[in-house]
C-alpha positions in Angstrom: 139.7 106.1 96.4 140.9 110.0 97.4 143.4 110.1 100.1 142.4 111.6 103.1 144.9 114.8 102.3 142.3 115.2 99.1 139.1 114.7 101.0 140.1 117.4 103.7 141.1 119.7 101.0 137.8 119.2 99.2 135.7 119.7 102.4 137.5 123.2 102.9 137.3 124.2 99.3 133.6 123.4 99.4 133.1 125.3 103.0 135.0 128.0 101.2 132.4 128.3 98.5 129.4 127.9 100.8 130.7 131.1 102.5 130.7 132.9 99.4 126.8 131.6 98.1 125.7 132.5 101.6 127.0 136.0 101.6 125.8 136.7 97.9 122.7 135.3 99.2 122.5 137.9 101.8 123.4 141.0 99.4 120.9 139.6 97.0 117.8 139.7 99.8 119.3 143.0 101.0 118.9 144.7 97.5 115.4 142.9 96.6 113.4 144.7 98.8 114.6 148.0 97.5 114.3 146.8 93.7 111.0 145.3 94.4 109.4 148.5 96.0 111.3 150.6 92.8 109.4 148.3 90.2 106.2 148.0 91.6 105.8 151.9 92.3 106.8 152.1 88.7 103.7 150.2 87.5 100.7 152.2 88.2 102.2 155.5 86.5 102.7 153.4 83.0 99.6 152.2 83.4 98.1 155.6 84.1 100.2 157.0 81.5 98.8 154.1 78.9 95.1 155.0 80.0 95.5 158.9 79.1 97.2 158.1 76.0 94.5 156.0 74.8 92.1 158.4 75.8 93.6 161.1 73.5 94.8 158.7 70.6 91.0 157.7 70.2 90.4 161.6 69.1 93.0 161.7 66.6 92.0 160.3 63.1 94.4 158.1 61.0 95.8 161.1 59.1 96.9 163.3 61.9 98.2 160.4 63.9 102.1 160.9 64.6 104.4 158.8 63.1 105.1 157.0 66.3 101.7 156.1 66.5 100.8 155.4 63.2 104.3 153.8 61.8 106.0 153.8 58.6 103.4 151.9 56.9 105.7 148.8 56.5 106.5 146.0 59.3 109.3 144.4 57.5 112.2 145.2 59.3 112.0 144.7 62.8 114.1 145.5 66.1 114.5 143.6 69.1 115.6 145.1 72.7 116.5 142.5 74.5 117.1 143.5 78.3 119.6 141.4 80.3 121.5 141.6 83.4 125.2 142.6 83.8 125.9 140.1 86.4 125.7 136.4 86.6 125.0 134.3 89.4 121.2 134.2 89.0 120.0 131.1 88.0 118.3 130.7 84.7 117.1 134.2 84.4 119.4 135.5 81.5 118.9 131.8 79.7 114.9 132.3 79.7 115.3 136.1 78.4 117.8 134.8 75.5 115.4 132.2 74.9 112.3 134.2 74.3 114.5 136.9 72.2 115.3 133.8 70.0 112.0 132.4 69.8 110.8 136.0 68.8 113.5 136.0 66.2 113.0 132.7 64.3 109.1 133.7 64.5 109.8 136.9 62.8 112.6 135.1 60.1 110.0 132.3 59.4 107.4 135.4 58.1 110.0 136.6 55.8 110.7 139.5 58.2 114.4 141.2 58.6 115.3 141.0 62.2 118.0 142.9 64.2 118.9 142.6 67.8 119.4 145.7 70.4 121.0 144.4 73.2 120.9 146.1 76.7 123.1 144.2 79.4 126.1 142.3 79.1 125.2 138.6 79.8 123.1 138.3 76.7 125.6 139.3 74.0 127.2 135.7 73.9 124.5 133.3 73.5 122.9 135.6 70.5 126.0 136.2 69.3 126.5 132.6 68.6 123.6 132.8 66.6 122.8 135.8 65.4 126.4 137.7 65.0 125.6 139.4 61.9 122.2 140.5 63.4 123.3 142.3 66.2 122.7 146.2 65.6 124.0 147.4 68.9 124.6 146.6 72.4 123.8 149.5 75.2 126.4 148.7 78.3 124.7 149.6 81.9 127.6 147.5 83.5 129.1 150.6 84.9 126.2 152.2 86.4 125.6 151.7 89.9 121.9 152.5 90.3 120.0 152.2 87.4 118.1 155.4 86.6 115.7 157.1 84.1 118.6 158.7 82.5 119.4 155.4 80.9 116.3 154.7 79.7 116.1 158.0 78.2 119.7 157.4 76.6 118.2 154.1 75.4 115.0 155.3 74.2 116.6 158.4 72.6 119.1 156.4 70.6 116.1 154.3 69.4 113.9 157.0 68.6 116.6 158.4 66.5 117.2 155.5 64.5 113.4 155.4 63.7 113.4 158.5 62.5 116.2 157.7 60.2 114.2 155.1 59.0 116.7 152.0 60.3 113.8 149.7 61.5 109.6 149.7 61.0 109.0 148.1 64.4 110.5 147.6 67.8 110.1 144.9 70.2 110.9 145.1 74.0 112.0 141.6 75.5 112.6 142.1 79.3 111.6 139.9 82.5 108.7 140.6 84.6 109.2 140.4 88.2 106.6 137.9 89.9 108.9 136.8 93.0 111.9 135.7 93.9 111.2 132.3 92.4 109.4 133.4 89.1 110.8 136.0 87.1 109.0 135.4 83.3 110.1 137.3 80.3 107.9 138.9 77.9 107.8 140.3 74.6 105.7 143.7 73.9 105.8 146.2 70.8 107.5 149.3 71.5 107.5 151.4 68.3 105.3 152.1 67.0 103.4 152.4 70.2 100.3 150.0 70.1 97.2 151.7 69.9 95.6 151.0 73.6 92.6 149.1 74.4 89.6 151.7 74.9 88.9 150.1 78.1 92.2 151.4 79.3 91.1 155.2 78.5 90.1 156.6 81.7 86.2 157.6 81.6 84.8 161.2 81.9 82.3 161.3 84.6 78.3 162.3 83.9 79.5 162.3 80.1 81.6 165.0 80.5 83.2 166.5 77.3 87.1 166.8 77.6 88.4 169.7 75.6 92.5 169.8 75.0 94.7 172.9 75.1 97.1 172.4 72.7 95.1 169.8 70.4 95.6 166.1 70.7 98.3 165.8 68.1 100.6 168.2 69.7 99.9 166.5 73.1 100.5 163.2 71.7 103.9 164.4 70.0 104.9 165.2 73.7 103.3 162.1 75.3 104.5 159.4 73.1 108.5 159.9 73.5 107.6 160.2 77.2 105.5 156.7 77.2 108.2 155.2 75.1 110.5 156.1 77.8 108.7 154.9 80.7 108.4 151.4 79.4 112.0 151.3 78.9 112.5 152.5 82.6 109.6 150.2 83.7 112.0 147.0 81.9 115.3 147.9 83.6 113.5 148.4 87.2 111.7 144.9 86.5 115.5 143.3 85.4 116.7 144.8 88.7 114.3 143.2 91.0 114.3 139.9 89.0 118.0 139.8 89.2 117.8 140.0 93.1 115.3 137.8 93.4 116.8 135.2 91.0 119.9 135.7 92.7 118.9 135.2 96.0 117.2 131.7 94.9 120.3 130.4 93.2 122.4 131.2 96.0 120.2 129.5 98.3 120.3 126.5 96.4 123.8 126.6 95.8 124.2 127.0 99.6 122.0 124.3 100.3 124.1 121.8 97.8 127.3 122.5 99.1 126.0 121.8 102.7 124.8 118.3 101.3 127.9 118.0 99.5 130.2 118.7 102.5 127.7 116.0 104.8 128.6 113.4 102.4 132.7 114.2 102.1 132.5 114.1 106.0 131.1 110.8 105.9 133.5 109.6 103.3 136.4 111.2 105.4 135.4 109.6 108.4 134.9 106.3 106.6 138.3 106.5 104.9 139.9 107.4 108.2 138.6 104.7 110.3 139.5 102.2 107.4 142.9 103.2 107.7 143.2 102.9 111.6 141.8 99.3 111.6 144.3 98.5 108.8 147.3 100.1 110.9 145.9 98.2 114.2 145.6 95.0 112.1 149.2 95.6 111.1 150.6 96.1 114.8 148.9 93.3 115.9 150.2 90.7 113.1 153.5 92.1 113.5 153.2 91.8 117.1 151.9 87.9 116.9 155.0 87.2 114.7 157.5 87.8 116.9 
């Protein structure tokens, strides 16, 4: 049985931890609103850009389609771009992203494909390295960036586009979390390169059957539009990551604070019982000594 001094030390230690988790929860809650607003504000632009691209792509013949839309003609070499956080203390968020990435890797490897990883963020490196150390192509470090912006997304996209032009992979998939709420951040996988042909329903409809003419031609517009679309998708995934991180961190720290409070209550009860037992023992010894005189 622990001594009174040990119990008191444990109570003070848990109280100190509770202060840290409470502070972390408040910081995450303050950052969540801004991160959530940024992620939600980026979604309509990405959806509209996809619709415009669908409209233009439907007018381009197969032979004249850019490489980013038509692909290399093969789907043997796959690159998984996995977007994780740079900081921990956010519950099971990173574990769920890694789990989704490994599931996609096992699926592709089972089909006889060659799989490589392109890691963004620090927290996904170690668990993926344990199983696929030789398949990690590169990791992109964002740990020194205080506020994620379009510059980071552009740097990642430019690197991926250069690798695609050099023939290092045929298909790239983006694995990242979608922010739903502070309680739910669902990891998803979507094809990034070549750009998947958008559905016809996504294309904006011209009113009254109007005929739309493009200047310059559709191929030239797509050559400019497709890289921008890829950069937008990566930027959106980084914003979703930031919102998901803050939401998951707030929830995890709230749970940790509650658990610390429950543990403090249990330790306090145990401390009081031990203290009462010690006092009772001392009283019995005093009374027994007095009666022996």
